N, C-alpha and C positions, 0 to 999 in steps of 0.2 A: 458549830455545824448544825446544831439543833435549831438555832434561830434562823439559819439559812433555809432549812426545810420549812419552817413556819411561813417565812416570807414567800417561798416558792409556791407553797400550797395556796396561799392567798392571791397568787398571780402577781406578786410584787418582786419577783426575783431580780429584776434589773435595778430596783431601788433598795437593795439590801444595805443596811447601815455600815457594815465593815467587811473586812477580809475579801477584797476584790479578786484575790488569787483563785478562790474556789467559787465557781458558778454552777448552778444546777439548771439544766434545761429540761423542764417537764413539758409534756404535751399540753396544749391549751385545752381548757374545758369548754371553750367557746365553740367547739365543733358540734356540740349538741345543744339544742334548745328544749327546755322542758316546761311542763305545766302540771300542777297537782290539784286534785280536787279531793278533799278529805270528808269523811263521814257522810257518804252518800247513803241515803236511806233505801238500800237494796242489798240483798245478800251477795257475797263475792262470787258465788257460783252463777247467779243470774247475770251479773254484770260482766263476767268473763265470757259468757256466750255472746254478748253484744260486742265486746272489745275484740274478740277473735276475728270479726269481720273486717277490721281495719288494719290489722298488723301487716306491715310490709307494703301497704298501698302508698301512693303519693298523697300529699296532704289534701289537695283539691278533690281527689277521688274519695278519700276517707270522709270528708265533709259531706259530699254528695251521697255516699253510702249511708251515713247516719241520718240524712234528711229523708231518705227513702225507707229506712228501717221503721217498722211499725211498733217496735218495743217502746215502752213508756220512758225508760231511762236513756234512750238513744240521744235525746236532746242534751242530757248532761255530758255524755261522751263527746258530742259535737261541740259543745261550748269549751270543753277542755282542749280539744284539738285546735279550735280557733284561737284560744289563749296561747297555746304553744306556737302557733303560726305567728301571732302578733309579737311574741317574745323573740322569735327568730328574726323577724324583719327589723323590729325596733332596737333590740338590745345587741344582736349579733351581726346585723347587716347581711343576712342571708337572702338569696333570691327565692321568691315565692314559687316559681315554676320548677325549682330544683329540690324542693323539700319532700321528704318521705318519712313515714312513721317507722322509726328504727326500733323502738320499744314501746309497748303499751302494757303496763303491769297493773294487775288488780291485787290489792292487799286486803287483809282483814282489818276492819275497824272495831269500834267499841260494840259490845253486845249488851243489850238490855234484857235482863231476865225478869220474868213476871209470873205470877200465879194465875192459873185458870181453875176456877171452881166448878166442880162437877157435882152430880147428884150424890146423895147419901153421905155427904160430908167429906167427899174425896177431893183431892187437889192434884192438879197437873202443872208441869212447868212449860212456859212458853219463852222462846228466845227470839228477840228481834235483832237482826244482824245489820251491820253497816259496813261500808267498804271504802277503801282509799283507791284512787285512780291516779297513776302517773303516766304521762305521755311524753316520750322523747322523740324529737324530730332531728334528722340529720340532713345535710346538704349533699346530694349525690354529685360527684365530679362529672364533668362533661365528657361524653364519649361520642365520637362522630357516628358510630354504628348503631346507636340506640334508637329504638322506636318510641319507647316510653320509659318512664322511671318507675320505681317501685318494685314489687315482688318479682316481676319478670324482666327487670332491667338486665343489661349485659354483664354487670359486675356481680351477679348473684351466683348461687351454687351450681354445681354440675347438674343436679337434678332438675333445676329450673331450665337450664339450657337444653337438657334432654327432652323435657316436656315440650318446650317451644319447638324443637326440631321435629318431634313427632306430631305436632299440631294439637296437643291436648289443651283444651280451654280450662281456665281456672273456674272452679265452682265455689260459690260462697254459701 
């Protein structure tokens, strides 16, 4: 049974070597396309401010948002989103116009600690922080009522539907 689990996790459940009586049907991991950028030379707090702008947007809107953002590391986020789009199209066969940013996670990377020398023989500590960025894209299923995909698509939460009904615009 354990060997079947290993085969199923690797996506080879149909090619399991023996015991065809037991088969596991796990959901495919191809529903998400992701890209990672590690050890970005910026603190996680600053990078999270940039990434917050693109969570829930469609992939094309997210790329445009990063092109218009004036923060210095927005180009890194834009490249990571573009890599995730390329992975979705080439590796998973997803449609470009149906992709949206399902998750954008900022993690803590390596920290470099160094000394800062002050007057009178005193010393202070300085920490240079780095970040990891993971972007996951999903393909939104087609709905004939939708006007756009992303954070205000018809398959989102009741709060988004209420905002849309009241005419509240999304502020970034």
